[in-house]
C-alpha positions in Angstrom: 27.9 39.5 72.3 29.5 36.1 72.2 26.9 34.4 70.0 28.3 36.4 67.1 31.9 35.7 67.8 33.2 33.1 65.4 31.2 32.0 62.4 32.1 28.8 60.6 35.7 29.7 59.7 35.9 26.9 57.2 33.3 28.7 55.1 35.2 32.0 55.4 38.5 30.4 54.6 37.2 28.8 51.5 36.4 32.3 50.1 39.6 33.8 51.3 41.7 31.1 49.7 40.1 31.9 46.4 41.6 35.3 46.7 45.1 34.0 47.6 45.4 33.8 51.3 49.2 33.9 51.0 48.9 37.6 50.3 48.2 38.0 54.0 51.9 37.7 54.8 54.7 39.9 53.6 57.4 38.5 51.4 60.9 37.8 52.5 62.4 36.1 55.6 60.1 35.5 58.5 60.9 37.6 61.5 59.7 36.0 64.8 58.0 38.5 67.0 57.5 36.1 69.9 59.8 35.7 72.9 59.9 31.9 73.1 60.5 30.6 76.6 59.9 34.0 78.2 56.1 33.7 78.6 53.4 36.2 77.8 53.9 39.9 78.5 50.2 40.6 79.3 47.5 38.2 80.6 44.0 39.5 80.7 40.3 39.1 80.1 37.7 40.8 77.8 35.2 43.0 79.6 32.2 44.1 77.6 30.4 47.3 78.6 27.4 47.3 76.3 23.9 47.7 77.6 22.1 44.5 78.7 18.8 43.4 77.2 16.8 44.3 80.4 17.0 47.2 82.9 18.3 44.6 85.4 21.2 43.7 83.2 22.0 47.3 82.0 25.5 48.8 82.5 26.1 49.7 86.2 29.0 51.8 87.3 29.0 50.2 90.7 29.0 46.7 89.3 31.7 47.5 86.8 34.0 48.8 89.6 33.4 45.7 91.6 34.1 43.5 88.5 37.3 45.2 87.7 38.6 44.7 91.3 37.8 41.1 90.9 39.7 41.0 87.6 42.8 42.4 89.4 42.6 40.9 92.9 40.9 37.5 92.3 41.6 36.6 88.6 45.1 38.2 89.0 44.9 39.5 85.5 47.2 42.5 84.6 45.2 43.5 81.5 41.6 44.2 80.7 40.2 44.5 77.1 37.5 47.1 77.6 35.2 46.6 74.6 31.6 47.3 73.5 29.8 50.5 72.5 28.9 53.7 74.2 31.7 56.2 74.7 30.7 57.1 78.3 30.6 53.4 79.3 33.9 52.7 77.6 35.7 55.7 79.0 34.4 55.2 82.5 35.5 51.6 82.5 38.9 52.4 81.0 39.5 55.1 83.6 38.6 52.8 86.4 40.9 50.0 85.1 43.7 52.5 84.7 43.2 53.7 88.3 43.4 50.1 89.5 46.8 49.8 87.8 45.6 47.5 85.0 46.9 47.7 81.5 44.0 48.9 79.3 43.3 47.6 75.9 40.5 49.9 74.7 38.4 48.6 71.9 35.2 50.4 70.8 32.9 48.1 68.8 29.9 50.2 67.8 28.1 48.3 65.0 25.0 48.3 62.7 25.1 52.1 62.2 26.5 54.2 59.4 30.3 54.2 58.9 30.5 57.9 59.9 29.0 57.1 63.3 31.3 54.2 63.9 34.4 56.2 63.0 33.3 59.1 65.2 32.7 56.7 68.1 36.2 55.4 67.5 37.7 58.9 67.5 36.0 59.9 70.7 37.2 56.8 72.5 40.7 57.2 71.1 40.9 60.8 72.3 40.1 59.6 75.8 42.7 56.8 75.5 45.3 59.4 74.5 44.4 61.5 77.6 44.9 58.5 79.8 48.2 57.7 78.1 49.5 61.2 78.6 48.5 61.0 82.3 50.8 57.9 82.6 48.3 55.1 82.2 49.3 51.9 80.4 46.9 51.9 77.5 46.6 50.7 73.9 43.9 51.3 71.3 42.3 48.8 69.1 40.3 50.3 66.3 37.6 47.6 66.4 36.7 44.0 66.0 36.0 41.9 62.9 34.7 44.7 60.8 33.1 42.4 58.2 30.7 41.3 61.0 29.8 44.6 62.6 30.2 47.3 59.9 27.2 47.5 57.5 28.0 47.4 53.8 31.0 45.1 53.8 29.0 41.8 53.9 25.3 41.8 52.8 22.9 41.7 55.6 20.8 44.1 57.7 22.4 43.0 60.9 25.1 40.8 62.4 23.1 37.5 62.3 22.1 38.0 58.7 25.7 38.6 57.7 26.8 35.5 59.5 24.1 33.5 57.6 25.2 34.9 54.3 28.8 34.0 55.1 27.9 30.5 56.1 25.8 30.1 52.9 28.6 31.5 50.8 26.2 34.0 49.2 28.8 36.8 49.1 31.1 38.3 46.6 34.4 37.5 48.3 36.5 39.8 46.2 34.2 42.7 46.6 33.9 42.0 50.4 37.6 42.1 50.7 38.0 45.4 48.9 35.3 46.9 51.2 37.0 45.5 54.3 40.4 46.8 53.3 38.9 50.3 52.6 37.2 50.5 56.0 40.1 49.1 57.9 42.4 51.7 56.4 39.9 54.4 57.3 39.7 53.2 60.9 43.5 53.0 61.2 43.8 56.5 59.9 41.3 57.8 62.5 43.1 55.8 65.3 46.4 57.4 64.3 45.0 60.8 64.2 43.8 60.8 67.9 46.1 58.3 69.6 49.9 58.2 69.8 50.4 54.9 71.6 50.3 51.4 70.2 47.5 50.8 67.7 45.9 47.4 66.8 42.8 45.7 65.5 41.0 42.4 66.5 40.7 40.3 63.4 39.1 36.9 62.9 41.9 34.4 62.5 41.4 33.8 58.8 41.0 37.5 57.9 43.2 39.2 55.3 44.5 42.3 57.0 47.3 44.7 56.0 49.1 44.6 59.4 51.5 47.4 58.1 48.7 49.7 59.3 49.1 48.6 63.0 51.7 48.2 65.7 50.3 45.0 67.1 48.7 42.0 65.3 45.5 41.2 67.0 43.7 37.8 66.5 40.4 36.4 67.8 41.5 32.8 68.2 39.1 29.8 68.5 40.9 26.9 66.8 40.9 23.4 68.2 43.6 20.8 67.7 44.4 17.6 69.5 48.2 18.3 69.4 49.9 21.4 70.8 52.3 21.5 67.9 49.4 22.2 65.6 48.5 25.4 67.5 52.1 26.5 67.4 52.3 25.9 63.7 49.1 27.8 63.0 50.0 30.8 65.2 53.5 31.2 63.8 52.1 32.5 60.6 51.0 35.7 62.4 54.6 36.3 63.6 55.9 36.8 60.1 55.0 40.4 60.2 57.7 41.0 62.8 55.2 42.6 65.2 53.9 41.6 68.6 51.0 39.2 68.5 48.1 39.6 70.8 45.4 37.0 71.2 42.5 39.4 71.5 40.0 36.7 72.3 40.2 33.0 73.2 37.8 30.8 74.9 34.9 28.3 74.6 31.7 27.3 76.2 31.2 25.0 79.2 29.9 21.8 77.7 31.3 18.6 76.3 32.4 19.1 72.7 32.3 22.9 72.8 36.0 23.4 71.9 35.7 21.3 68.8 33.1 23.7 67.4 36.0 26.2 66.7 34.1 29.3 67.7 30.5 28.1 67.0 29.8 26.9 70.6 27.1 29.6 70.9 25.0 28.0 68.3 23.1 25.6 70.6 20.3 28.1 71.4 16.9 28.3 69.6 16.1 32.0 69.7 12.8 31.4 67.9 11.5 30.0 71.2 10.2 32.3 73.9 12.0 32.1 76.2 15.0 30.8 74.2 15.8 27.1 74.6 19.0 25.0 74.5 18.9 22.7 71.4 19.7 19.0 71.9 21.1 17.7 75.1 24.6 19.2 75.6 26.3 17.9 78.7 27.5 20.8 80.9 31.2 20.7 81.8 33.0 23.6 83.3 36.1 21.3 83.4 36.1 21.2 79.5 36.0 24.9 79.3 38.8 25.3 81.9 41.0 22.8 80.2 40.7 24.4 76.8 41.6 27.8 78.2 44.6 26.6 80.1 45.8 24.5 77.2 45.8 27.5 74.9 47.4 29.7 77.6 50.2 27.2 77.9 50.7 27.5 74.1 50.7 31.3 74.2 53.2 31.3 77.1 55.5 28.8 75.4 55.6 31.0 72.3 56.3 34.2 74.3 53.4 36.0 72.6 52.7 39.6 73.5 49.2 39.3 75.1 46.2 37.0 75.6 42.7 38.1 76.7 40.3 35.3 77.7 36.8 35.8 76.3 35.0 36.9 78.4 34.4 38.0 82.0 30.6 38.0 82.3 27.4 38.0 80.1 24.5 39.1 82.3 21.9 38.1 79.7 22.9 34.5 79.6 22.0 33.3 83.1 22.9 29.9 84.6 19.8 27.8 85.4 21.2 24.8 87.4 17.7 23.4 87.9 16.5 24.0 84.3 19.0 22.7 81.7 16.7 23.5 78.8 16.9 27.2 79.7 20.5 27.3 81.0 21.7 29.9 78.5 25.1 30.0 80.3 25.8 26.8 78.4 26.1 28.8 75.2 28.2 31.6 76.8 32.0 32.0 76.7 32.1 33.7 80.1 34.4 32.5 82.9 31.7 33.5 85.4 28.1 32.3 85.6 25.3 34.9 86.2 22.6 33.7 88.6 19.3 35.5 89.1 17.8 35.8 92.5 14.4 35.1 90.9 15.1 33.1 87.7 11.8 33.7 86.0 11.6 37.4 86.7 13.3 39.6 84.0 13.6 42.4 86.5 15.4 40.2 89.1 18.7 41.3 90.5 21.6 39.0 89.8 25.1 38.2 90.7 27.9 36.1 89.2 29.9 33.2 90.6 33.3 32.0 89.2 33.4 29.0 86.9 36.2 26.4 87.0 37.7 28.4 84.1 38.0 31.5 86.4 39.8 29.5 89.1 42.1 27.8 86.5 43.1 31.1 84.9 43.5 32.8 88.3 46.0 30.1 89.3 48.0 30.6 86.1 47.9 34.3 86.1 48.7 34.5 89.8 51.7 32.2 89.5 53.1 34.2 86.7 52.6 37.5 88.5 54.3 36.1 91.7 57.2 34.9 89.6 57.8 38.5 88.4 57.5 40.2 91.8 
């Protein structure tokens, strides 16, 4: 769920710096893993398979199949990051994507349950990914996403939102948190290796300390904002020092003026204490702002020849667009490149459909032109 993607990274970095952030990178000469001037190898989108909050927005196999065809035929993506929880949903979606000829980045993200359950969920998903790989599908496995956020016991807090609050307040033992994070990351990598023989990765927050020797691909959820392109390049280059391919496992923003400058906190404009939830303040909707941010970052990734980039994300059914009711237009706080619209806006059981945002069309033009250039 996008409202948990990207806490205040400045708070997190403050704690990480105290531990010596330079330890993130291996000693010795930097080895560039990009392919400058040659463009991205894989261009895609994140597709979340978790259950919705109401029966009307719950996972639907028929809807998933239609969505993936739109990913391939309309968005012109060649890669889909299949993420979320529920082994049956994950595997059904991965199989459909593979059948459509898409490259599959399978990333199970079960959270807020005991470690043993999370690792078993990973193992089951990984075994299926290995079967797909042996059958000739193009597939990679990510062992998870931002473990400190989703795995209980690393950061204090009974759930994701409590952990975010503790991190933002600085009420954590940074050194202890890092040891716990390292321990679980190593466990997850070991499980992934035991069941999957293809490329292995992990989706880290951009200021996380990760031992990338455990993985074949460096994966970063990237939400920075700079005025100058060179600043993005300078920041991203530090992840190339491992001499491994760099995948941007998430990048995106919300569709309102000023959202990119929030650096991943764009979701924090909703008052969930209200029933129904309300938009705080008076943000000005702008799909153009969202589209420009995505294409600007995509240009940076292309220029650096990174391995892959997956826009976050395709659709969030539980954040419907309310064009006639800005106070309840939850799509404003969503990172999706489509806007869900209910047939009956005030009815929780109403059917719904999505329509493309400007960001969808902008990415489709870029993805389509790169695909055409390689035919």
